[in-house]
DRENDO-1510 file (C-alpha; in Angstrom, 1 decimal, always signed):
<recs>
REC; n; res; u; v; w
REC; 1; MET; +98.2; +58.1; +119.0 .
REC; 2; THR; +99.6; +61.2; +120.7 .
REC; 3; SER; +100.9; +64.4; +119.2 .
REC; 4; THR; +102.4; +67.6; +120.5 .
REC; 5; LEU; +102.0; +71.4; +120.2 .
REC; 6; PRO; +104.2; +74.4; +120.8 .
REC; 7; GLN; +103.9; +75.2; +124.5 .
REC; 8; CYS; +103.3; +78.9; +125.2 .
REC; 9; LEU; +103.2; +80.6; +128.6 .
REC; 10; THR; +101.2; +83.6; +129.8 .
REC; 11; ILE; +102.3; +85.5; +132.9 .
REC; 12; ALA; +99.3; +87.7; +133.8 .
REC; 13; GLY; +96.3; +88.3; +136.0 .
REC; 14; SER; +93.0; +86.6; +136.1 .
REC; 15; ASP; +89.8; +88.0; +134.7 .
REC; 16; SER; +86.8; +86.6; +136.5 .
REC; 17; GLY; +84.6; +87.6; +133.5 .
REC; 18; GLY; +86.7; +85.4; +131.2 .
REC; 19; GLY; +87.2; +87.9; +128.4 .
REC; 20; ALA; +90.7; +89.2; +129.2 .
REC; 21; GLY; +93.7; +88.2; +131.2 .
REC; 22; ILE; +94.9; +84.6; +131.3 .
REC; 23; GLN; +91.5; +83.4; +130.3 .
REC; 24; ALA; +91.7; +85.2; +127.0 .
REC; 25; ASP; +95.4; +84.2; +126.6 .
REC; 26; LEU; +94.8; +80.5; +127.0 .
REC; 27; LYS; +91.9; +80.5; +124.6 .
REC; 28; THR; +94.0; +82.4; +122.1 .
REC; 29; PHE; +96.9; +80.1; +122.4 .
REC; 30; GLN; +94.7; +77.1; +121.7 .
REC; 31; ALA; +92.9; +78.8; +118.8 .
REC; 32; ASN; +96.3; +79.6; +117.2 .
REC; 33; GLY; +97.7; +76.1; +117.4 .
REC; 34; ALA; +99.6; +76.2; +120.7 .
REC; 35; PHE; +99.3; +74.6; +124.1 .
REC; 36; GLY; +98.7; +77.2; +126.8 .
REC; 37; MET; +100.2; +77.4; +130.3 .
REC; 38; SER; +99.8; +80.1; +132.9 .
REC; 39; VAL; +101.6; +81.8; +135.8 .
REC; 40; LEU; +99.1; +83.8; +137.8 .
REC; 41; THR; +100.2; +87.2; +139.1 .
REC; 42; SER; +97.0; +88.8; +140.3 .
REC; 43; ILE; +93.3; +88.0; +140.8 .
REC; 44; THR; +90.8; +90.6; +139.7 .
REC; 45; ALA; +87.1; +90.9; +140.4 .
REC; 46; GLN; +85.8; +92.1; +137.1 .
REC; 47; ASN; +83.1; +91.7; +134.4 .
REC; 48; THR; +82.3; +93.4; +131.1 .
REC; 49; ARG; +81.5; +96.7; +132.9 .
REC; 50; ARG; +84.2; +97.3; +135.4 .
REC; 51; VAL; +87.0; +96.0; +137.7 .
REC; 52; THR; +86.0; +96.2; +141.3 .
REC; 53; ARG; +89.0; +94.8; +143.1 .
REC; 54; ALA; +92.4; +93.3; +142.5 .
REC; 55; TYR; +94.7; +91.2; +144.7 .
REC; 56; ASP; +98.4; +90.5; +143.9 .
REC; 57; LEU; +99.8; +87.1; +144.6 .
REC; 58; PRO; +102.9; +86.8; +146.7 .
REC; 59; GLU; +106.1; +87.2; +144.7 .
REC; 60; ASP; +107.6; +83.9; +145.9 .
REC; 61; LEU; +104.5; +82.1; +144.7 .
REC; 62; ILE; +104.8; +83.7; +141.3 .
REC; 63; LEU; +108.5; +82.6; +141.2 .
REC; 64; ALA; +107.5; +79.1; +142.2 .
REC; 65; GLN; +105.0; +78.9; +139.3 .
REC; 66; LEU; +107.7; +80.1; +136.9 .
REC; 67; GLN; +110.1; +77.4; +138.1 .
REC; 68; ALA; +107.5; +74.7; +137.9 .
REC; 69; VAL; +106.6; +75.4; +134.3 .
REC; 70; PHE; +110.2; +75.7; +133.1 .
REC; 71; ASP; +111.3; +72.6; +135.0 .
REC; 72; ASP; +109.0; +70.4; +133.0 .
REC; 73; PHE; +107.9; +72.0; +129.7 .
REC; 74; ALA; +109.7; +73.0; +126.5 .
REC; 75; VAL; +108.5; +76.6; +126.6 .
REC; 76; ALA; +108.3; +77.9; +123.0 .
REC; 77; SER; +107.3; +81.5; +123.8 .
REC; 78; VAL; +106.0; +83.7; +126.6 .
REC; 79; LYS; +103.9; +86.8; +127.0 .
REC; 80; THR; +103.4; +89.0; +130.0 .
REC; 81; GLY; +100.2; +90.9; +130.9 .
REC; 82; MET; +99.2; +92.4; +134.2 .
REC; 83; LEU; +102.4; +92.8; +136.4 .
REC; 84; SER; +100.8; +95.3; +138.7 .
REC; 85; SER; +103.6; +96.2; +141.1 .
REC; 86; LYS; +107.3; +96.9; +141.1 .
REC; 87; GLY; +108.0; +93.7; +143.0 .
REC; 88; ILE; +106.2; +91.5; +140.5 .
REC; 89; VAL; +108.0; +93.3; +137.6 .
REC; 90; SER; +111.3; +92.7; +139.2 .
REC; 91; THR; +110.6; +89.1; +140.0 .
REC; 92; VAL; +109.6; +88.2; +136.4 .
REC; 93; SER; +112.5; +90.2; +135.0 .
REC; 94; ALA; +115.1; +88.6; +137.3 .
REC; 95; PHE; +113.8; +85.1; +136.4 .
REC; 96; TRP; +114.0; +85.9; +132.7 .
REC; 97; ARG; +117.6; +87.1; +132.9 .
REC; 98; SER; +118.5; +83.8; +134.7 .
REC; 99; LEU; +117.5; +81.9; +131.6 .
REC; 100; GLY; +120.2; +83.5; +129.6 .
REC; 101; PRO; +120.5; +82.8; +125.9 .
REC; 102; ALA; +118.1; +79.9; +126.2 .
REC; 103; ALA; +115.2; +82.2; +126.9 .
REC; 104; PRO; +112.4; +81.8; +124.4 .
REC; 105; PRO; +110.8; +84.8; +122.6 .
REC; 106; LEU; +109.1; +87.2; +125.0 .
REC; 107; VAL; +106.1; +89.4; +124.2 .
REC; 108; VAL; +105.5; +92.2; +126.7 .
REC; 109; ASP; +102.0; +93.6; +126.8 .
REC; 110; PRO; +102.5; +96.5; +129.2 .
REC; 111; VAL; +99.0; +96.4; +130.7 .
REC; 112; MET; +98.5; +99.6; +132.7 .
REC; 113; ILE; +94.7; +100.3; +132.9 .
REC; 114; SER; +91.5; +98.5; +132.2 .
REC; 115; LYS; +89.0; +99.7; +129.6 .
REC; 116; SER; +86.7; +100.9; +132.5 .
REC; 117; GLY; +89.6; +103.0; +133.9 .
REC; 118; TYR; +90.8; +100.8; +136.8 .
REC; 119; PRO; +94.6; +101.0; +137.2 .
REC; 120; LEU; +96.3; +97.6; +136.7 .
REC; 121; LEU; +99.9; +98.9; +137.0 .
REC; 122; GLN; +101.0; +101.1; +139.8 .
REC; 123; LEU; +102.4; +104.4; +138.6 .
REC; 124; ASP; +105.7; +103.8; +140.4 .
REC; 125; ALA; +106.1; +100.5; +138.5 .
REC; 126; VAL; +106.0; +102.2; +135.0 .
REC; 127; ALA; +109.7; +103.2; +135.4 .
REC; 128; ARG; +110.6; +99.6; +136.3 .
REC; 129; VAL; +108.9; +98.3; +133.3 .
REC; 130; ARG; +110.9; +100.7; +131.1 .
REC; 131; LYS; +114.2; +99.8; +132.8 .
REC; 132; GLU; +114.0; +96.1; +133.6 .
REC; 133; LEU; +111.4; +94.4; +131.4 .
REC; 134; LEU; +111.4; +96.2; +128.0 .
REC; 135; PRO; +115.0; +95.4; +127.3 .
REC; 136; LEU; +114.2; +91.7; +127.5 .
REC; 137; ALA; +111.3; +91.8; +125.1 .
REC; 138; THR; +111.2; +90.4; +121.6 .
REC; 139; VAL; +108.1; +92.5; +121.0 .
REC; 140; VAL; +106.3; +95.0; +123.1 .
REC; 141; THR; +102.7; +95.8; +122.3 .
REC; 142; PRO; +101.4; +99.0; +123.8 .
REC; 143; ASN; +98.1; +100.6; +122.9 .
REC; 144; SER; +97.9; +104.4; +122.4 .
REC; 145; HIS; +97.5; +105.2; +126.2 .
REC; 146; GLU; +100.4; +102.9; +127.2 .
REC; 147; ALA; +102.6; +104.2; +124.4 .
REC; 148; GLU; +102.1; +107.7; +125.7 .
REC; 149; LEU; +103.1; +106.7; +129.2 .
REC; 150; LEU; +106.2; +104.8; +128.0 .
REC; 151; SER; +107.4; +107.4; +125.5 .
REC; 152; GLY; +106.2; +110.6; +127.1 .
REC; 153; VAL; +104.8; +111.7; +123.7 .
REC; 154; SER; +101.1; +112.7; +123.1 .
REC; 155; LEU; +99.8; +110.8; +120.1 .
REC; 156; ALA; +97.7; +113.3; +118.2 .
REC; 157; SER; +99.0; +112.7; +114.7 .
REC; 158; ARG; +100.7; +110.2; +112.4 .
REC; 159; GLU; +104.1; +111.9; +112.9 .
REC; 160; GLU; +103.8; +111.6; +116.7 .
REC; 161; VAL; +103.0; +107.9; +116.4 .
REC; 162; GLU; +106.3; +107.4; +114.7 .
REC; 163; VAL; +108.2; +109.5; +117.3 .
REC; 164; ALA; +106.7; +107.5; +120.2 .
REC; 165; GLY; +107.4; +104.2; +118.4 .
REC; 166; TRP; +111.1; +105.0; +118.0 .
REC; 167; LYS; +111.4; +106.2; +121.5 .
REC; 168; ILE; +110.0; +102.9; +122.9 .
REC; 169; LEU; +112.2; +100.9; +120.6 .
REC; 170; ALA; +115.2; +102.8; +122.0 .
REC; 171; LEU; +114.4; +101.4; +125.5 .
REC; 172; GLY; +115.7; +98.0; +124.4 .
REC; 173; PRO; +113.1; +95.7; +122.8 .
REC; 174; LYS; +113.8; +94.1; +119.5 .
REC; 175; ALA; +110.4; +95.3; +118.1 .
REC; 176; VAL; +107.5; +97.6; +119.0 .
REC; 177; LEU; +104.0; +96.9; +117.8 .
REC; 178; LEU; +102.1; +100.2; +118.5 .
REC; 179; LYS; +98.4; +99.3; +118.3 .
REC; 180; GLY; +96.2; +101.9; +116.6 .
REC; 181; GLY; +92.7; +100.8; +117.6 .
REC; 182; HIS; +92.3; +104.0; +119.6 .
REC; 183; LEU; +94.3; +106.4; +117.5 .
REC; 184; GLU; +92.8; +109.5; +116.2 .
REC; 185; GLY; +94.4; +112.6; +114.7 .
REC; 186; LYS; +96.0; +114.2; +111.7 .
REC; 187; GLY; +97.2; +111.8; +109.1 .
REC; 188; LEU; +95.3; +108.9; +110.7 .
REC; 189; ASP; +92.4; +107.2; +108.7 .
REC; 190; PRO; +89.3; +107.1; +111.0 .
REC; 191; LEU; +87.9; +104.2; +109.0 .
REC; 192; ARG; +90.9; +102.0; +109.4 .
REC; 193; ALA; +92.5; +100.3; +112.4 .
REC; 194; THR; +96.2; +100.5; +111.7 .
REC; 195; ASP; +99.0; +99.0; +113.8 .
REC; 196; TYR; +102.6; +100.1; +113.4 .
REC; 197; LEU; +105.5; +97.7; +113.8 .
REC; 198; PHE; +108.9; +99.3; +114.5 .
REC; 199; THR; +112.0; +97.1; +113.8 .
REC; 200; ASP; +115.5; +97.8; +112.7 .
REC; 201; GLY; +115.0; +101.2; +111.3 .
REC; 202; LYS; +111.8; +100.6; +109.4 .
REC; 203; VAL; +108.0; +100.8; +110.1 .
REC; 204; GLN; +105.5; +98.4; +108.8 .
REC; 205; GLU; +101.7; +99.0; +108.8 .
REC; 206; PHE; +99.1; +96.4; +109.4 .
REC; 207; SER; +95.7; +97.8; +108.6 .
REC; 208; SER; +92.1; +96.5; +108.5 .
REC; 209; PRO; +88.7; +98.2; +108.3 .
REC; 210; ARG; +87.6; +99.6; +111.7 .
REC; 211; VAL; +84.6; +97.6; +113.1 .
REC; 212; GLU; +81.9; +99.4; +115.0 .
REC; 213; THR; +81.2; +97.2; +117.9 .
REC; 214; THR; +81.2; +97.2; +121.7 .
REC; 215; SER; +82.6; +93.6; +121.9 .
REC; 216; THR; +86.2; +94.6; +122.4 .
REC; 217; HIS; +86.9; +93.4; +125.9 .
REC; 218; GLY; +90.3; +91.7; +126.0 .
REC; 219; THR; +91.5; +92.7; +122.5 .
REC; 220; GLY; +94.9; +93.7; +123.8 .
REC; 221; CYS; +95.4; +90.5; +125.6 .
REC; 222; THR; +94.2; +88.5; +122.7 .
REC; 223; TYR; +96.4; +90.3; +120.2 .
REC; 224; SER; +99.6; +89.9; +122.2 .
REC; 225; ALA; +98.8; +86.2; +123.0 .
REC; 226; ALA; +98.3; +85.5; +119.3 .
REC; 227; VAL; +101.7; +87.1; +118.4 .
REC; 228; ALA; +103.3; +84.9; +121.1 .
REC; 229; ALA; +101.6; +81.8; +119.7 .
REC; 230; TRP; +102.9; +82.4; +116.2 .
REC; 231; LEU; +106.4; +83.2; +117.5 .
REC; 232; GLY; +106.2; +79.9; +119.4 .
REC; 233; ARG; +105.4; +78.2; +116.2 .
REC; 234; GLY; +108.6; +79.5; +114.7 .
REC; 235; TYR; +107.5; +82.5; +112.6 .
REC; 236; ALA; +109.5; +85.7; +112.4 .
REC; 237; VAL; +108.1; +88.8; +114.1 .
REC; 238; PRO; +106.5; +90.5; +111.0 .
REC; 239; GLU; +104.8; +87.3; +109.9 .
REC; 240; ALA; +103.7; +86.5; +113.5 .
REC; 241; VAL; +102.1; +90.0; +113.7 .
REC; 242; ALA; +100.4; +89.6; +110.4 .
REC; 243; ARG; +98.8; +86.3; +111.3 .
REC; 244; ALA; +97.8; +87.6; +114.8 .
REC; 245; LYS; +96.2; +90.6; +113.2 .
REC; 246; ARG; +94.1; +88.5; +110.9 .
REC; 247; TYR; +93.0; +86.4; +113.8 .
REC; 248; LEU; +92.1; +89.4; +115.9 .
REC; 249; ASP; +90.1; +90.9; +113.1 .
REC; 250; GLY; +88.0; +87.8; +112.9 .
REC; 251; ALA; +87.5; +87.6; +116.7 .
REC; 252; ILE; +86.3; +91.2; +116.8 .
REC; 253; VAL; +84.0; +90.9; +113.7 .
REC; 254; HIS; +82.3; +87.8; +115.4 .
REC; 255; GLY; +82.3; +89.4; +118.8 .
REC; 256; LEU; +80.0; +88.0; +121.5 .
REC; 257; ASP; +77.0; +89.7; +122.9 .
REC; 258; ILE; +77.8; +88.6; +126.5 .
REC; 259; GLY; +77.3; +90.7; +129.7 .
REC; 260; HIS; +76.0; +94.2; +130.0 .
REC; 261; GLY; +79.1; +96.2; +129.1 .
REC; 262; GLN; +81.8; +95.7; +126.6 .
REC; 263; GLY; +81.5; +92.1; +125.5 .
REC; 264; PRO; +84.4; +89.8; +124.7 .
REC; 265; THR; +85.8; +88.8; +121.3 .
REC; 266; HIS; +85.0; +85.4; +119.9 .
REC; 267; HIS; +88.2; +83.4; +120.3 .
REC; 268; PHE; +86.9; +80.4; +118.4 .
REC; 269; PHE; +84.9; +82.2; +115.7 .
REC; 270; PHE; +86.4; +79.9; +113.0 .
REC; 271; MET; +84.6; +76.9; +114.5 .
REC; 272; THR; +81.2; +78.2; +113.6 .
REC; 273; ASP; +80.7; +76.0; +110.5 .
REC; 274; TRP; +81.7; +72.9; +112.5 .
REC; 275; MET; +79.4; +73.8; +115.4 .
REC; 276; GLU; +76.5; +74.5; +113.0 .
REC; 277; ALA; +77.0; +71.0; +111.5 .
REC; 278; VAL; +77.0; +69.4; +115.0 .
REC; 279; GLU; +74.0; +71.4; +116.2 .
REC; 280; GLY; +72.1; +70.6; +113.0 .
REC; 281; THR; +72.4; +66.9; +113.7 .
REC; 282; ALA; +71.4; +67.4; +117.3 .
REC; 283; ALA; +68.4; +69.6; +116.3 .
REC; 284; ASN; +67.2; +66.8; +114.0 .
REC; 285; ARG; +67.4; +64.4; +116.9 .
REC; 286; ARG; +65.6; +66.8; +119.2 .
REC; 287; THR; +62.8; +67.2; +116.6 .
REC; 288; ALA; +62.4; +63.5; +116.3 .
REC; 289; ARG; +62.2; +63.1; +120.1 .
REC; 290; ARG; +59.6; +65.8; +120.3 .
REC; 291; THR; +57.5; +64.2; +117.6 .
REC; 292; ALA; +57.6; +60.8; +119.2 .
REC; 293; ALA; +56.8; +62.2; +122.6 .
REC; 294; HIS; +53.2; +63.0; +121.4 .
REC; 295; VAL; +52.6; +59.3; +120.8 .
REC; 296; VAL; +54.8; +57.0; +122.9 .
REC; 297; PRO; +54.2; +58.6; +126.3 .
REC; 298; GLN; +50.5; +58.4; +125.9 .
REC; 299; ARG; +50.7; +54.7; +125.2 .
REC; 300; ALA; +52.9; +54.2; +128.2 .
REC; 301; LYS; +50.3; +55.9; +130.5 .
REC; 302; ILE; +47.5; +53.6; +129.3 .
REC; 303; ALA; +49.6; +50.5; +129.6 .
REC; 304; THR; +50.7; +51.3; +133.2 .
REC; 305; GLY; +47.3; +52.6; +134.2 .
REC; 306; LYS; +48.8; +56.0; +135.2 .
REC; 307; GLN; +47.0; +59.2; +134.4 .
REC; 308; HIS; +48.0; +62.8; +135.1 .
REC; 309; ALA; +45.6; +65.0; +136.9 .
REC; 310; ALA; +45.4; +67.3; +133.9 .
REC; 311; GLU; +44.5; +64.4; +131.6 .
REC; 312; LYS; +41.2; +63.1; +133.1 .
REC; 313; PRO; +39.7; +60.1; +131.2 .
REC; 314; PRO; +36.4; +60.8; +129.4 .
REC; 315; ALA; +33.2; +60.2; +131.4 .
REC; 316; LYS; +31.6; +56.8; +130.9 .
REC; 317; ARG; +28.0; +56.5; +129.7 .
REC; 318; SER; +25.6; +54.9; +132.2 .
REC; 319; GLY; +24.4; +51.5; +131.1 .
REC; 320; ALA; +27.3; +51.0; +128.6 .
REC; 321; LYS; +27.9; +47.3; +127.9 .
REC; 322; LYS; +31.3; +45.7; +128.3 .
REC; 323; PRO; +32.9; +44.5; +125.1 .
REC; 324; ALA; +31.9; +40.9; +124.4 .
REC; 325; ALA; +35.4; +40.1; +123.0 .
REC; 326; LYS; +36.6; +39.0; +126.5 .
REC; 327; MET; +34.8; +35.6; +126.3 .
REC; 328; PRO; +34.0; +33.0; +123.6 .
REC; 329; ALA; +31.4; +33.9; +121.1 .
REC; 330; THR; +28.8; +31.3; +122.1 .
REC; 331; ARG; +29.0; +32.2; +125.8 .
REC; 332; GLN; +28.6; +35.9; +125.0 .
REC; 333; LEU; +25.3; +35.3; +123.4 .
REC; 334; ALA; +24.3; +33.1; +126.3 .
REC; 335; ALA; +25.2; +35.9; +128.7 .
REC; 336; LYS; +23.2; +38.5; +126.8 .
REC; 337; LYS; +20.0; +36.6; +127.0 .
REC; 338; SER; +18.4; +34.6; +129.7 .
REC; 339; ALA; +15.5; +32.1; +129.3 .
REC; 340; THR; +13.1; +35.0; +129.3 .
REC; 341; GLY; +15.2; +37.0; +126.8 .
REC; 342; LYS; +16.2; +39.7; +129.3 .
REC; 343; ALA; +19.7; +41.1; +129.5 .
REC; 344; THR; +21.9; +39.7; +132.2 .
REC; 345; THR; +25.2; +41.5; +131.7 .
REC; 346; GLY; +28.1; +40.3; +133.7 .
REC; 347; LYS; +26.5; +36.8; +134.4 .
REC; 348; ILE; +27.2; +33.6; +132.4 .
REC; 349; ALA; +24.1; +31.6; +131.6 .
REC; 350; PRO; +24.0; +27.9; +132.3 .
REC; 351; LYS; +24.7; +25.6; +129.5 .
REC; 352; PRO; +21.5; +24.4; +127.7 .
REC; 353; ALA; +20.3; +20.9; +128.4 .
REC; 354; ARG; +21.0; +18.2; +125.9 .
REC; 355; ILE; +18.3; +17.6; +123.3 .
REC; 356; ALA; +17.5; +14.3; +121.8 .
REC; 357; PRO; +18.4; +13.9; +118.2 .
REC; 358; GLY; +15.6; +15.0; +115.9 .
REC; 359; SER; +13.7; +16.8; +118.6 .
REC; 360; LYS; +13.3; +20.6; +118.7 .
REC; 361; PRO; +12.1; +22.0; +122.0 .
REC; 362; ALA; +9.8; +24.9; +121.8 .
REC; 363; GLN; +11.1; +28.4; +122.8 .
REC; 364; PRO; +9.4; +31.8; +123.0 .
REC; 365; GLY; +9.1; +33.1; +119.5 .
REC; 366; GLY; +9.7; +29.6; +118.1 .
REC; 367; LYS; +13.6; +29.9; +118.1 .
REC; 368; SER; +16.1; +27.3; +119.1 .
REC; 369; ALA; +18.0; +27.8; +122.5 .
REC; 370; VAL; +21.3; +27.1; +120.8 .
REC; 371; PRO; +22.3; +29.7; +118.3 .
REC; 372; SER; +23.8; +28.6; +115.0 .
REC; 373; LYS; +27.5; +29.0; +114.2 .
REC; 374; ARG; +26.5; +31.6; +111.6 .
REC; 375; ALA; +24.8; +33.7; +114.2 .
REC; 376; ALA; +27.7; +33.4; +116.7 .
REC; 377; THR; +30.1; +34.4; +114.0 .
REC; 378; SER; +28.1; +37.4; +112.8 .
REC; 379; ARG; +27.7; +38.8; +116.4 .
REC; 380; ALA; +31.4; +38.4; +117.4 .
REC; 381; PRO; +33.6; +41.5; +117.2 .
REC; 382; SER; +36.2; +41.7; +114.5 .
REC; 383; ALA; +39.6; +40.2; +115.4 .
REC; 384; THR; +43.1; +39.7; +114.1 .
REC; 385; PRO; +43.9; +36.2; +112.5 .
REC; 386; VAL; +45.5; +35.1; +115.8 .
REC; 387; GLN; +42.5; +36.2; +117.9 .
REC; 388; ALA; +40.1; +34.5; +115.5 .
REC; 389; THR; +41.9; +31.2; +115.8 .
REC; 390; ARG; +41.7; +31.3; +119.6 .
REC; 391; LYS; +38.0; +32.1; +119.5 .
REC; 392; THR; +37.2; +29.3; +117.2 .
REC; 393; ARG; +39.0; +26.8; +119.4 .
REC; 394; PHE; +37.0; +28.0; +122.5 .
REC; 395; SER; +33.7; +27.9; +120.6 .
REC; 396; ARG; +34.3; +24.3; +119.6 .
</recs>
């Protein structure tokens, strides 16, 4: 039985560390109930500590990726991330305009600089983002630094946050989500992470307790991708933002201790209970295997005659007799004693001569050469019922 999901597209750069870029977007799409697709714009060499290098893909290849996706999939929503050059910004903008009224909701994350300070958008491309890309956006999601570059307003107070938000909205997007994770200043609660949504002449606040953590790599990508996922699922902008905010809070609270810098968020934090249930079962199986390993392998070594160098067999005592259970009881006794009564271990004595009925040949000590059944039985080693039956047959 097959099913379907809303199909959401990210147009962004690659993060080799996996915490941001298209890697974070695709995980976020899936975590929020959407099927993720990607158009790669740039390749970066980065980890949790820094970005060391970036390479932009050719614009015709970016365009070919866009055409391939839209030719086959019912794209429900799109988000943009790293569009590092003027040429890439113009390529994506022109393709979007060619879609006309059929274009799905577009979330623009104006990625400009990494957390480590590496520029991800050329300065001469900022004006092109303002002029060509923002007017096409359903929602634009700048952080405080990006909002300052787009609006030209320094964000040092609650009032200036509003001024910047309205200025960005005037550039053409239908909504502006100004993220407050890095905001500090007059009228701003330092204990809360408050985001501001500007739409149609009103401002809505989405606030949550600020989390003291270093696992915040890729939070901007994750937030905008979550908004795109919920828009693709048919929700209006305010509700999509509210759901994305709740998801991001959980991903940050359960952030991962990975790498030696700013670790990533946990995109699948809500699967913890399920994973613990699975690992619990697996742990029980591992414990059972470890317990059995102390018994079964030892038996296998003895049966096959193999012995590790570290497991030397105990030294044998000199003169030790072989167990008599390997031959019938009557022949064991015959092997133990010769005619003179001396031990002849390892040799089978000849059968005694037939004796005429009623006669008793004399033996040293006055004993008969043929032991009684009672003596043979008392000297034979203990055996299982099956072994006893066999011994009785041979003794007869």
